N, CA, C and O of each residue as an XYZ file, in Angstrom:
468
protein
N    -132.690   -119.695    147.618
C    -132.560   -119.091    148.930
C    -131.893   -120.055    149.906
O    -130.958   -119.673    150.609
N    -132.372   -121.321    149.958
C    -131.792   -122.308    150.859
C    -130.354   -122.626    150.467
O    -129.505   -122.858    151.328
N    -130.089   -122.634    149.177
C    -128.744   -122.921    148.699
C    -127.789   -121.803    149.131
O    -126.666   -122.076    149.553
N    -128.232   -120.552    149.026
C    -127.398   -119.422    149.440
C    -127.131   -119.460    150.950
O    -126.015   -119.188    151.392
N    -128.140   -119.791    151.724
C    -127.991   -119.876    153.177
C    -127.016   -120.992    153.544
O    -126.166   -120.825    154.418
N    -127.150   -122.127    152.870
C    -126.239   -123.251    153.096
C    -124.802   -122.866    152.752
O    -123.878   -123.193    153.497
N    -124.610   -122.188    151.649
C    -123.268   -121.754    151.237
C    -122.685   -120.755    152.242
O    -121.488   -120.787    152.527
N    -123.537   -119.864    152.780
C    -123.073   -118.888    153.746
C    -122.604   -119.596    155.025
O    -121.539   -119.272    155.550
N    -123.381   -120.552    155.525
C    -123.003   -121.286    156.731
C    -121.748   -122.125    156.488
O    -120.884   -122.219    157.360
N    -121.653   -122.719    155.336
C    -120.477   -123.514    155.002
C    -119.222   -122.628    154.961
O    -118.161   -123.022    155.446
N    -119.356   -121.439    154.382
C    -118.239   -120.489    154.335
C    -117.846   -120.043    155.740
O    -116.658   -119.961    156.053
N    -118.821   -119.759    156.579
C    -118.557   -119.346    157.951
C    -117.821   -120.443    158.723
O    -116.862   -120.159    159.440
N    -118.258   -121.673    158.581
C    -117.584   -122.786    159.243
C    -116.161   -122.960    158.734
O    -115.253   -123.234    159.518
N    -115.958   -122.805    157.440
C    -114.614   -122.913    156.874
C    -113.697   -121.839    157.441
O    -112.529   -122.107    157.721
N    -114.213   -120.626    157.614
C    -113.418   -119.540    158.184
C    -113.085   -119.829    159.639
O    -111.943   -119.649    160.061
N    -114.069   -120.275    160.410
C    -113.846   -120.559    161.829
C    -112.812   -121.650    162.035
O    -111.978   -121.545    162.934
N    -112.852   -122.691    161.222
C    -111.925   -123.792    161.402
C    -110.556   -123.532    160.795
O    -109.624   -124.298    161.039
N    -110.413   -122.475    160.015
C    -109.115   -122.167    159.428
C    -108.373   -121.079    160.198
O    -107.217   -120.787    159.890
N    -109.021   -120.475    161.193
C    -108.376   -119.432    161.981
C    -107.318   -120.069    162.875
O    -107.578   -121.074    163.536
N    -106.137   -119.487    162.891
C    -105.039   -119.990    163.703
C    -105.233   -119.534    165.142
O    -105.155   -118.338    165.422
N    -105.485   -120.461    166.058
C    -105.661   -120.140    167.463
C    -104.298   -120.118    168.131
O    -103.457   -120.978    167.869
N    -104.079   -119.130    169.000
C    -102.817   -119.019    169.701
C    -103.087   -118.945    171.196
O    -103.904   -118.142    171.646
N    -102.402   -119.783    171.964
C    -102.625   -119.829    173.406
C    -101.721   -118.872    174.158
O    -101.838   -118.763    175.379
N    -100.831   -118.181    173.482
C     -99.931   -117.248    174.136
C    -100.548   -115.866    174.175
O    -101.364   -115.518    173.321
N    -100.150   -115.058    175.188
C    -100.760   -113.748    175.346
C     -99.742   -112.747    175.873
O     -98.899   -113.078    176.707
N     -99.831   -111.524    175.377
C     -99.041   -110.418    175.896
C     -99.995   -109.389    176.454
O    -100.981   -109.036    175.807
N     -99.710   -108.902    177.660
C    -100.525   -107.862    178.286
C     -99.654   -106.629    178.455
O     -98.547   -106.710    178.987
N    -100.156   -105.490    178.003
C     -99.442   -104.235    178.184
C     -98.683   -103.770    176.965
O     -97.921   -102.808    177.056
N     -98.859   -104.406    175.843
C     -98.165   -103.989    174.631
C     -98.584   -104.824    173.446
O     -99.396   -105.741    173.572
N     -98.027   -104.505    172.297
C     -98.393   -105.206    171.066
C     -97.314   -106.184    170.616
O     -97.385   -106.718    169.509
N     -96.320   -106.421    171.460
C     -95.233   -107.349    171.152
C     -95.738   -108.791    171.182
O     -96.538   -109.162    172.040
N     -95.267   -109.585    170.247
C     -95.588   -111.015    170.256
C     -94.856   -111.679    171.415
O     -93.692   -111.360    171.661
N     -95.501   -112.593    172.135
C     -94.794   -113.272    173.229
C     -93.694   -114.176    172.681
O     -93.780   -114.671    171.557
N     -92.674   -114.378    173.484
C     -91.602   -115.297    173.092
C     -92.162   -116.712    173.013
O     -93.166   -117.016    173.657
N     -91.529   -117.570    172.239
C     -92.023   -118.935    172.021
C     -92.115   -119.729    173.322
O     -92.988   -120.586    173.458
N     -91.226   -119.458    174.279
C     -91.200   -120.202    175.538
C     -92.168   -119.653    176.569
O     -92.295   -120.225    177.651
N     -92.850   -118.565    176.266
C     -93.682   -117.874    177.243
C     -95.163   -118.029    176.918
O     -95.573   -117.844    175.772
N     -95.958   -118.365    177.917
C     -97.403   -118.427    177.749
C     -98.004   -117.047    177.980
O     -98.962   -116.660    177.311
N     -97.427   -116.294    178.945
C     -97.924   -114.969    179.293
C     -96.746   -114.025    179.475
O     -95.781   -114.345    180.169
N     -96.835   -112.852    178.843
C     -95.813   -111.826    179.037
C     -96.492   -110.545    179.483
O     -97.490   -110.123    178.898
N     -95.944   -109.925    180.527
C     -96.444   -108.660    181.040
C     -95.446   -107.580    180.656
O     -94.269   -107.675    181.004
N     -95.905   -106.542    179.935
C     -94.992   -105.525    179.440
C     -95.147   -104.184    180.136
O     -94.427   -103.240    179.810
N     -96.053   -104.076    181.069
C     -96.241   -102.805    181.774
C     -95.042   -102.494    182.642
O     -94.185   -103.349    182.862
N     -94.982   -101.272    183.133
C     -93.892   -100.869    184.011
C     -94.019   -101.492    185.389
O     -93.031   -101.574    186.118
N     -95.216   -101.935    185.763
C     -95.433   -102.560    187.065
C     -95.072   -104.027    187.025
O     -94.616   -104.542    186.004
N     -95.280   -104.695    188.148
C     -94.973   -106.114    188.244
C     -96.229   -106.943    188.416
O     -97.345   -106.432    188.329
N     -96.040   -108.195    188.656
C     -97.129   -109.136    188.892
C     -97.389   -109.197    190.388
O     -96.468   -109.460    191.162
N     -98.608   -108.964    190.804
C     -98.950   -109.025    192.221
C     -99.650   -110.346    192.500
O    -100.698   -110.647    191.929
N     -99.051   -111.125    193.390
C     -99.578   -112.433    193.762
C    -100.687   -112.280    194.789
O    -100.778   -111.247    195.451
N    -101.529   -113.294    194.929
C    -102.508   -113.268    196.019
C    -101.791   -113.155    197.350
O    -100.785   -113.827    197.575
N    -102.302   -112.307    198.238
C    -101.658   -112.077    199.529
C    -102.545   -112.618    200.638
O    -103.740   -112.330    200.695
N    -101.935   -113.413    201.525
C    -102.673   -113.959    202.663
C    -101.715   -114.228    203.809
O    -100.506   -114.356    203.615
N    -102.280   -114.312    205.010
C    -101.485   -114.631    206.194
C    -101.228   -116.136    206.232
O    -101.802   -116.892    205.449
N    -100.360   -116.560    207.151
C    -100.103   -117.994    207.311
C    -101.386   -118.720    207.689
O    -101.648   -119.809    207.178
N    -102.200   -118.129    208.587
C    -103.464   -118.761    208.990
C    -104.416   -118.885    207.802
O    -105.059   -119.920    207.628
N    -104.507   -117.843    206.990
C    -105.371   -117.899    205.804
C    -104.849   -118.944    204.824
O    -105.630   -119.690    204.234
N    -103.538   -118.999    204.652
C    -102.925   -119.981    203.754
C    -103.213   -121.397    204.224
O    -103.569   -122.260    203.422
N    -103.057   -121.642    205.542
C    -103.282   -122.982    206.076
C    -104.748   -123.388    206.009
O    -105.058   -124.576    205.917
N    -105.653   -122.415    206.054
C    -107.085   -122.709    205.931
C    -107.485   -122.934    204.482
O    -108.557   -123.473    204.205
N    -106.634   -122.525    203.568
C    -106.882   -122.688    202.141
C    -106.930   -124.177    201.828
O    -106.159   -124.948    202.399
N    -107.791   -124.584    200.963
C    -108.059   -126.009    200.737
C    -107.066   -126.671    199.784
O    -107.482   -127.297    198.809
N    -105.764   -126.546    200.042
C    -104.767   -127.265    199.249
C    -104.285   -128.426    200.090
O    -103.818   -128.231    201.212
N    -104.393   -129.619    199.565
C    -103.980   -130.816    200.283
C    -103.012   -131.598    199.410
O    -102.887   -131.341    198.212
N    -102.336   -132.545    200.020
C    -101.329   -133.327    199.300
C    -101.913   -134.049    198.087
O    -101.180   -134.349    197.145
N    -103.205   -134.330    198.091
C    -103.804   -135.039    196.974
C    -104.322   -134.094    195.885
O    -104.739   -134.541    194.817
N    -104.294   -132.804    196.157
C    -104.792   -131.836    195.180
C    -103.808   -131.653    194.034
O    -102.648   -132.058    194.116
N    -104.293   -131.039    192.973
C    -103.448   -130.754    191.819
C    -102.976   -129.306    191.855
O    -102.824   -128.680    190.807
N    -102.742   -128.769    193.048
C    -102.338   -127.381    193.210
C    -100.834   -127.180    193.156
O    -100.342   -126.129    193.567
N    -100.091   -128.165    192.657
C     -98.643   -128.072    192.597
C     -98.226   -126.819    191.827
O     -98.631   -126.619    190.682
N     -97.414   -125.980    192.470
C     -96.950   -124.750    191.835
C     -97.759   -123.518    192.200
O     -97.400   -122.404    191.817
N     -98.853   -123.707    192.940
C     -99.647   -122.563    193.388
C     -98.747   -121.636    194.181
O     -98.019   -122.090    195.064
N     -98.782   -120.334    193.881
C     -97.862   -119.381    194.490
C     -98.636   -118.256    195.153
O     -99.607   -117.744    194.596
N     -98.194   -117.870    196.361
C     -98.823   -116.782    197.115
C     -97.743   -115.893    197.718
O     -96.566   -116.251    197.739
N     -98.163   -114.726    198.210
C     -97.298   -113.888    199.035
C     -97.822   -113.994    200.458
O     -98.964   -113.622    200.726
N     -96.995   -114.501    201.380
C     -97.396   -114.682    202.768
C     -97.136   -113.380    203.524
O     -95.985   -112.975    203.689
N     -98.206   -112.727    203.982
C     -98.085   -111.449    204.698
C     -97.503   -111.625    206.097
O     -96.946   -110.675    206.648
N     -97.617   -112.804    206.679
C     -97.067   -113.053    208.014
C     -95.538   -113.103    207.962
O     -94.863   -112.522    208.811
N     -95.003   -113.798    206.966
C     -93.552   -113.984    206.862
C     -92.905   -113.017    205.870
O     -91.680   -112.969    205.762
N     -93.719   -112.249    205.148
C     -93.226   -111.353    204.087
C     -92.387   -112.109    203.064
O     -91.327   -111.646    202.643
N     -92.881   -113.279    202.674
C     -92.163   -114.119    201.710
C     -93.116   -114.673    200.656
O     -94.305   -114.863    200.913
N     -92.584   -114.925    199.490
C     -93.318   -115.644    198.450
C     -93.194   -117.124    198.760
O     -92.109   -117.611    199.080
N     -94.308   -117.838    198.666
C     -94.322   -119.273    198.934
C     -95.036   -119.994    197.793
O     -95.923   -119.442    197.143
N     -94.627   -121.233    197.569
C     -95.328   -122.058    196.584
C     -95.616   -123.431    197.172
O     -94.918   -123.906    198.067
N     -96.671   -124.057    196.641
C     -97.086   -125.388    197.080
C     -96.371   -126.406    196.199
O     -96.473   -126.338    194.974
N     -95.647   -127.353    196.805
C     -94.871   -128.330    196.024
C     -95.524   -129.713    195.999
O     -94.832   -130.721    195.860
N     -96.820   -129.764    196.128
C     -97.629   -130.988    196.117
C     -97.675   -131.684    197.465
O     -98.443   -132.630    197.640
N     -96.858   -131.230    198.437
C     -96.952   -131.821    199.769
C     -96.809   -130.785    200.880
O     -97.235   -131.045    202.006
N     -96.223   -129.617    200.602
C     -96.050   -128.581    201.632
C     -95.778   -127.233    200.972
O     -95.447   -127.166    199.788
N     -95.921   -126.154    201.754
C     -95.601   -124.809    201.299
C     -94.099   -124.585    201.433
O     -93.521   -124.865    202.483
N     -93.470   -124.087    200.384
C     -92.035   -123.817    200.379
C     -91.830   -122.320    200.265
O     -92.394   -121.672    199.383
N     -91.018   -121.770    201.166
C     -90.732   -120.339    201.173
C     -89.581   -120.043    200.225
O     -88.574   -120.751    200.231
N     -89.722   -119.009    199.415
C     -88.629   -118.608    198.539
C     -87.629   -117.708    199.267
O     -86.572   -117.393    198.720
N     -87.949   -117.294    200.482
C     -87.010   -116.477    201.258
C     -85.813   -117.289    201.697
O     -84.676   -116.823    201.613
N     -86.060   -118.505    202.166
C     -84.944   -119.321    202.636
C     -84.961   -120.727    202.048
O     -84.082   -121.531    202.357
N     -85.944   -121.039    201.208
C     -85.995   -122.340    200.553
C     -86.470   -123.474    201.433
O     -86.368   -124.636    201.039
N     -86.989   -123.174    202.617
C     -87.451   -124.233    203.512
C     -88.963   -124.283    203.529
O     -89.632   -123.334    203.119
N     -89.492   -125.382    204.000
C     -90.933   -125.536    204.120
C     -91.420   -124.846    205.374
O     -90.669   -124.679    206.334
N     -92.669   -124.450    205.362
C     -93.246   -123.748    206.502
C     -93.880   -124.727    207.482
O     -94.453   -125.737    207.073
N     -93.783   -124.444    208.710
C     -94.255   -125.042    209.948
C     -95.049   -126.331    209.875
O     -94.464   -127.398    209.693
N     -96.350   -126.265    210.012
C     -97.159   -127.420    210.378
C     -97.514   -128.349    209.219
O     -98.186   -129.358    209.431
N     -97.094   -128.046    208.047
C     -97.418   -128.910    206.919
C     -96.478   -130.106    206.943
O     -95.275   -129.956    207.154
N     -97.028   -131.284    206.727
C     -96.174   -132.458    206.732
C     -96.183   -133.075    205.337
O     -97.142   -132.861    204.595
N     -95.185   -133.812    204.959
C     -94.029   -134.186    205.757
C     -93.099   -132.990    205.968
O     -93.086   -132.039    205.187
N     -92.328   -133.071    207.045
C     -91.391   -132.005    207.368
C     -90.293   -131.949    206.305
O     -90.010   -132.953    205.651
N     -89.672   -130.777    206.132
C     -88.644   -130.641    205.099
C     -87.393   -131.442    205.433
O     -87.089   -131.693    206.599
N     -86.687   -131.832    204.404
C     -85.418   -132.529    204.580
C     -84.341   -131.508    204.927
O     -84.378   -130.374    204.450
N     -83.396   -131.906    205.748
C     -82.260   -131.052    206.082
C     -80.987   -131.805    205.742
O     -80.982   -133.035    205.693
N     -79.923   -131.079    205.510
C     -78.625   -131.663    205.170
C     -78.707   -132.597    203.963
O     -78.145   -133.693    203.981
N     -79.405   -132.165    202.919
C     -79.522   -132.943    201.694
C     -78.308   -132.649    200.819
O     -77.935   -131.489    200.643
N     -77.696   -133.682    200.276
C     -76.538   -133.512    199.403
C     -76.967   -132.831    198.096
O     -78.147   -132.811    197.747
N     -75.990   -132.283    197.395
C     -76.270   -131.561    196.145
C     -76.932   -132.455    195.106
O     -77.683   -131.967    194.262
N     -76.663   -133.762    195.155
C     -77.284   -134.671    194.184
C     -78.678   -135.136    194.620
O     -79.298   -135.951    193.936
N     -79.181   -134.618    195.768
C     -80.520   -134.935    196.230
C     -80.595   -136.126    197.160
O     -81.678   -136.446    197.649
N     -79.491   -136.791    197.423
C     -79.510   -137.954    198.314
C     -79.460   -137.492    199.762
O     -79.068   -136.363    200.057
N     -79.859   -138.372    200.647
C     -79.804   -138.066    202.070
C     -81.140   -137.697    202.666
O     -81.199   -137.346    203.844
N     -82.214   -137.760    201.907
C     -83.538   -137.432    202.427
C     -84.417   -138.671    202.343
O     -84.596   -139.232    201.262
N     -84.959   -139.098    203.461
C     -85.833   -140.281    203.487
C     -87.259   -139.869    203.265
O     -88.151   -140.717    203.250
């Protein structure tokens, strides 16, 4: 009896450790995600980002020392998608940083990235 139980647990562990885990996911269909994609959405709709006003965004606890780089929202005040670039919110409407977050955005930056202190 103990030998059978031991063999059953050993078999179960062997199965669990031999299962191929995949970190990619497709939502809305049975298609395999592309190799470069972590998440694919196949529905007819789109992806809806968190929506907040500029005041709500500024009250949000993202600071220059946080690891929120790339956090993306839809700003209802400006009607623009914005992302956090590790130091300020950047608007995708015009590519500039928003108001009171410092450091202030660079202006007149050359195509090679020079000209910003």
